N, C-alpha and C positions, 0 to 999 in steps of 0.2 A: 749578635756575634758570639761565637763559642768562647768559653773561658780561656782556652789556650791561645786563641787568636788575640784576645784582649791583653793577655800577658805579653805577647810578642809586641803589640802596639806600644804598651807602656815601656817596655825595654828599649824600643826604638826611640821613644820620646825622651827617655832619660839620658840618651847619648847627647841630646841637645842641651843638657845642663853642664856640659864640660866647658873649659875655658876657651875652646875653639870658637864658641859663639859669644856674642856681645851680651852685656848685662840685661838689656831690655828684652832681648829674645829669651834669655834664660828665665826671666821672671814670668813672661807670658806662657812659656811651656809649663812651668811649675803650676801656674794657675789652672791650666787645662788638666794637669795630673791630679790636682786637688779637688776638682769639680765633682759633685755627686753624680751628675749625668755624664757618662764618658762619650756621648755621641760626637761632640765636637772634636775631642781628642782623637777618636777613631778616624774621623774623616780627614783630619790633618796629617795623620801618620800611617794610615793603613796601607798606603802604597807611595811610591815616589812619583812626583809630578814628572811625567815622561817628556823628554825632549824628543818629540816626534818629527816626522818629515815636514811638518808645518811649524816647527819650533815649540815654544811653551805657551800654554794658556791655562789659567786657573784662578781660583779665588785668592785674594791677597791675605797674608797672615803667616804665622809661624808654622813650621812643619814641613815634612818632606813632600807633602801633596799640596803645597801652597806656593804662591808667588812671593818671594822674599829675596833679600840680597844674597842668600846662600844658594837657592835654586837658580837664580839668575847668574850668580857668580860661577856656579859649576858649568852652566851653559857657555858662558864667555870663556872660561878657562879651557874647556874642551874644544871650542871653536878655535881658540888661539893655538892650541897644540896642533890641530889639524892644518891650520894655515901655515904654520912654521915647517911642517913636513912637506906640504904640497908646493910651497913657494920658496923652498930652501935656497934656490939659486938667485933669488932677488936680493938686492942690496937693502931694500926697504919694503916691508909689507905694510899696506895701508887699508884702513877700514873707515867707513862712514857710519855715524850713529845719529839716529833720530828718535823722537818720542812724541806721544800725543798728550792730551790734556788730563789724562787719568791721574788719580791720586797715586803717588810714588813713582810715576813714570820718569820724572826728572832724576829722582834718587837712583833708580835702576840704570838710567842712561849714564849718569856720572860715575856710578860704581863700575859699570862695564868699561867705560873709557879708561879708568884707572887700571883695570885688570889687563886690558890690551896693552897699555903703556908698560905695565910691569913685565909683560912678556916681550918687550922690545918692538911692539907693533905701533905704528903711527895711527892715532885716532883723530878723525875729523868729527867734532861734535857740534851739532846745531846749537845756537845760542839759546833757543827756546823751542817751544812746540812747533812742529812743521808737519804738513801732509805726508802721508806714506809715499805717494808718487814722487815727491821731491827728493826723498831719501834714495829711491831707486835711480833717479836722474843723477844725483850727486855721486853715487858710486861710479857711474859711467864717466861723468864729467871729470872726476879727479883721478881716474885710472886706478880705483881701489880694487883690491882682490876680494873684498867681502864687505858686508855691512849688516847692521842690525837696526831694528826699530822696536821700541817698547810701546806696545799697543795691544788692546784686546778688541780692536775694531768696534763692532756694534754691540758687544756684550753688555750686560748690566754693570752698574758701578762697582760691584764687589770684585770684578775681574780685572786682571791685567794680563799681558802676554809679551812674547819675545819672538820676533820673526827674523830669520837669518837669510842673507842674500849672498849670491856669488858674484863674480867679477863682471857679469853682463847686466847687473842690476835686477836680476830675477831671483825669486826665492829659490833656495837650493833644490835640485832634482838629482836623480840617480846619475852617477854612483855616489856623489858627495853626500846626499841626504842621509843614507844609511850609514855611511862611514863616519859622519859627524855625530849621528845618534849614538853609535857605538863608542866613540871617543868621549862624549859627554857622560855616558853611563859609567865610565871608568873613574870619573873624578870623585875624589873624597874631599870633604870640607877643608882638610888641612892642605890639600893640593892647590887651593885657590890663592893666587897672588893678588891681594887686594890693593897694595900700595905702589902704584906706578908713578914715575916722574911726570910733573906737569909739562915739561918741555916736549913731550911726545904727544900732547893733546893740543889740537888747534881748533879754535872756535869758528864756526861758519855762520854767516848772517845774510845781510841784504844783497851782497854780491852774488851769492848762489841763487837767491830768490829771483833776481833780475835775469840771470842766464836761463833759469827754468821758464820764466814767463815769456822770454823771447822765443823759446821753442813752442810753448803753448800757442802763441799767436799764429804759428805756422800751420796749425791744425785747421784753421779756417779755410773753407773751400770757396765761399761766395761772399767776399767782403762788400760787393756792391749791394747785395740784398740787405746786409746790416746797415749800410749807409742810408738806405731808404726807410729803415724801421729802427733806427738807433735809440729812439725814445720810447720804444715799447716798454710796458710795465713788467718788470721782472722782480719777483719776490724771491729772496734767497735767505735760508737759515742754515748756520753751521751746527745747530743743536748743541751748543756749548763747546764745540770741538775746534780742530785745527783749520778748518775751512775758512774761518774768520780772517786768517792771515793772508790767504792768496786768492780765493775764489772771486771775491768782488774785484780784485785787481785784474784777474784773468778776463772777466766780463768787460771791464773797461778797456783792456788791451785789445779786445776784439772790436771795440767801437761802441759798445752799449753805454748809455748815459743815465738811464733811469732805473737804478738798482735800489730796491726798497728792502730794508732789513727788518728783523724782529729784535728790537733792542734787548729784551729779556733773554733771548737765546744767543746773543752775541757775547754774553758773559762766559768767559772760559772757566769751566768748572768740571772736575772729575766726579762731582756729586750729581750732575745733570738735574738741577733743581726744578726744571719745568716739565720733565718727562719721567715716566716710569722706566722706559727703555729708550736709549738714544739711537734707535734703529729706524731709518726712513721706510723700511718695509712695514713697520707698524703704523697704521693710520693715526694713532694718538700722537706720535712723535711729530707729525706734520700739521696737527690741528691748529696751532696758533698761526701758522703760515697760511693755511687755507682760509681761516677766518678773516685774516687781514686781506687776502686776495678778494674775498667776497665784498669787503667794504670798499675797495678801490677799483674793482673790476680789472684785476691783473690779467696779463696775457699768458703768463706761465709762472709756476711756482716750483722752486727747486730746493732740495735739502741735501746735505752731506752728513755722513756719520762722523764719530769722533776723530778718526784718523784720515778722513776725506778720501777714502777709496770708493765708497758707495755713493750713488746718486739716486735720490728720490725725486719723482716728477709728478706734479698734479696739474691737471688741465680742466678747463670749463667744458662741461658736456652740453648737449643740446637743450637741457632743461635749465641751464644757468648754474648748475652745481659744480663745485670743484671736486674732481675724483682723482684718486691716486692711480697712476698706471702701474700695472704689475711689471716686474723686471723683464719679462719676455717682451712686453709691448714696448718698453723703453729701448731695449736692445734692437727690436725690429725697426723702430724709427731711425736709430743710428745707422744700422746696416743699409736700410733702404736709401736714406739720404746720401750717404757716402757713395754708394755704388751708382745710383742714378745721376748724381751731380758730377761725379768724376767722369762718368761716361759723356754727359752733356758738354762738359768743359774740355773734352778731348784729352783728359789726363790719364786714361787707361791705355797701357802699352801692350797688354796681353799677358803679362807675367804676374798680375796681382793675385793676392789670396786673402781670405778672411778666415777667422777661427771662431768656433763656438764650442760650448761644453755639451757633453752628451745628454745632460738633463734639461737643456734649454730647448725652446720651441723648434720644431722642424720647419717652421715658416722661414726661418733665417736661411736654411739650406735651399728652400724653394726659390727665394729671391736671388740667391747667389747662382743657382743652376740656370734660372731663366735669363740671367744677364751674363752667362758664360764666365763667371768668376769661380775660381777654384776655392773650395772650402775644406776645412779640416774639423773633425770632431775630436775633442780631447776630454780628459777627466776634469772634474770640478777643480778650479784653482787656476789663477792666472800664471802660475809658474809653468803650467803645461802649455798655455798659449805662448809664453815667452820661449819655451823649448822649441816650438815649431818655427818661431821667428829665427832663432839661433841656427837651426838646421838649414834654413833657406836663405841665410844671410848672403847677400851679394849675387844671388841667383833669381830670387822671386821677391816681389815687393808686398810687404804687409800693409793693408789699408784699414784694418779694424778687427777687433776681437771682443767678445763679450759673453755674458752668462745671464741666466734668469735672476740671479741673486743681486740685482741692482748694481751691476758692475759693467763698465765698458772701458776699453783702452783704445783711443782713436789713433795713436801713433806709437812708433817703436823707440822714441827717445826715452820713454819710460817703459819698464818691463814689468809693471804690476798694475792692478786696478787703479784707475785714475779719474777721480771725481772732479779734479781741477779742470782738466781739458774737457771732460765730458759735460760739465755744467756750461762751459762757454760754447761748446758745439751744439748742445741742446737748445740754447737760446738762439743760435743761428738757425736751427731747424724751425723753431717757432716763427722767426722772422721770414723764412722762406715760405712757410705756409701762409702767413699774412700777405706775402707778395702775390699769392695766388687767390687771395680772398677767402682763405680757409683758416680755421683754428687747428691747433695740433690734434684735437680730438677728431676733427673731420679728416685730417690727413691720415690718421691711423685707420679710420674706416675705409678710406679710399685704397689703402694698401691691401686691406682684407678683400675688398671688392675685386681688385686686380689679381691677387695671388691666392685667394682662398681664405676661408675663415677658420681660425682655431681658438680655443679657449684653454687657459692654463690655470692651475691652482696648485699651491704647495701646502701640505699638512705635515706638521711634525708632532711627534709624541715624545715627551720629556720623561726620562727615567734616570734619576740622580743616584750617585754613589755606586758602591760596589755591586749591590743587588740590581741596580738599574742597568749597569753595563752588561751584566749577565743576561738580563731580560732582553735587551736589545739584540744580543747575539742569538738568543733563542728565536726571536722573531725572524731574523735573517735565515736561520737554519730551516725554520718551518717553510718559508716561502721558497727556499732553494730546493728542498726535498719534495715539496708538494705544491707546485705552482698552480694558480687558479686555471680552470679549464675554459672559463667563459667570464667575461666582464662586460657590463653594460648591454647585455643581450647579444654580444658578438663573440664568436668562438676565439679562443686564444690561438694565435698563429705562431709567433716567434717568442722565445725566451732567450734573453742574452744574459749570460753569467760572466761578469768580468773577473771573477776570482779564478776562473778556469780559461777565460778567453774563448769560450765556446758559445755559439748561437745555435739553438735547436728549434726546428720547425715541428711543432706538436701535431700538426696535421699530416705531414708527409714523412716525418722522421729524419729529414735531412739535417745535417750538421755542418756548420761553417766556422772557420776561424775568425775571431774578432781582431780587427787591425789595431792593436795597441801594443806598445812595447813591454809594459809591465801590467801586472794584475791589480785589481782593486775590488774592495768588498761592495760591489754594486750589482743590483739585479734590474733588468728591464723586461717589461711585458708589452707585446704589441698584438692588438686584436686585428681581425680581418678588415674591419671597417676603419682602421687607422688610429684607434685610441692607443696612447702610449703611457705607461706607468713606470716610473723609476723609483727604486727603493735603495737608500743608502744611509748608514750611520754617519752622523756629523763627525768630521775630523777634529773639531775644536770645542764642541759642546755636548752635554749629555742628552743627545736627541737622536731619534731615527727619523729620517725625512722621506716623505712620499711626494713625488712630483706627478701631476696628472696633466695630460693634454688630450683634448677631444676635438674632432673635426666637426664642422657645422656648415650650414648653407646660409649664404648672404647674397641677396640679389640687389638690394638698394640700401642706402644709408638709413632709410626709415625703418628697416627691418633689424637694425643693429641690436636694439634692446631685447627684442624677442629672441634673436639668435643667442645672445649672451645668457638669457634666462634658461633657454632650452639646454644649452651646454652646461650651465651650472647645475641644473637638475640632474643631468646625466652623471656629472662628476660626483655629486652628493650620493647618488644611488650606488655608484661604484665604491665610494668610501664605505657605505653601509655594508656592501657585499664583503668588503675586506675587514670589517669589524672595527673601523676607525670612527 
């Protein structure tokens, strides 16, 4: 860092030595200023932790670029200001507040409740940690105008975050997202009203849990199948998170009786003592569960992340090994099961629709098309799925939405990623497969045999700090200005640039408008033989993500391993071509 920039950082840090900040914060800032190596000071203060369209997410600690009561307080004060303007005609403005298992999550939640109350806003605060989908449900159930949850989802233990919701239980979208971002950006530390009255804070508990579980139970499509296989062996782990509260109850509400836990991972802890990363996308996070599954010959293994929006699923393959399904495979099982069984049960009226994200497998679109179900493609994030539901409310019926990132939302009583309902429904899918003499693994193979085979993989590149952010932008600029002409031995056909909403055919020169309402920093490449590559910087982490999908041939279940290996080799070759 240049000398002048370091002086600016130090000046910014010294502002945190004023009486506006508490004694402990001041002492920690002074220690950073006194340290010989300024690296930690610089990272804590070189920028403000941005309240973006997805809220806040960052490492906990003192500083403008950290999660602490002041950055959280500014977010809550800014949101309060915006709510008071938008709902000025209401006698009472209400918000719901939830939090996960992370260190400081309860502190941040209680701090936020006090700030809302200080602004004359009624705050419904959960008594303890709760899953993110229940917070979304509570907003709708209580008729709240907004809500927040303190969580960093699947991020490592150093992180925490703050997600803001609107009155439909969805994370905020346009125009409110940008408007709230601008409102929060105007807040100075001295503007934050920290001390609100307790009489405007109401604690929520078991009553809301029961109402939520009543709705989860309605997600079931084939209760008769469950009755026949209620004692199937289900292993579930919350990986130290909020799922311990409700997911076993949801499975029991569906009718399942044989739920096996991993006691070490039922321990609620923001330190996540048994894993490096509490993310079911990482095989290591599910290792204890799959080891237990091998010992007892379990029928299905499931995990949720700290705030219980993500679901991880492991199944036994034809060699007797437990393998973790990727998020596309999990989503494909959900979509297939819902569509096929609603059709069989005569529950489809002709106005149903499903939603997937643009980076998710095109197999979902194929299943929907072949069954005459309307589908929508949206940007990554369940707030965009919720937006489609809101636009079609009362006209069309939502029957499922999901993404490759281990997320599914089976019903619209929740308007965010929902591992509680998803875990219960996945157990039902496993029971349905058993009813046909199949494993979940064989069911997945049969879907590929019927609808065509594809293989997906995601690769991310981490670039931390200020220089990392600049490097990620440079990578996007390079791909945007000079897209590959060929990948995997197939000529590039279409390039979609969501920053301009223009799709261009590199072979014919034809250009088409992309059907999205807003722009996004995403690029997609499609080859002539059907390979799809999506590139996007993460909105919540210092990463740039590459999503690969290649097509393959599958004639029989026995050929499945060979088809996977061939597809994996092709993806690896494409990664090499792209320098990954």
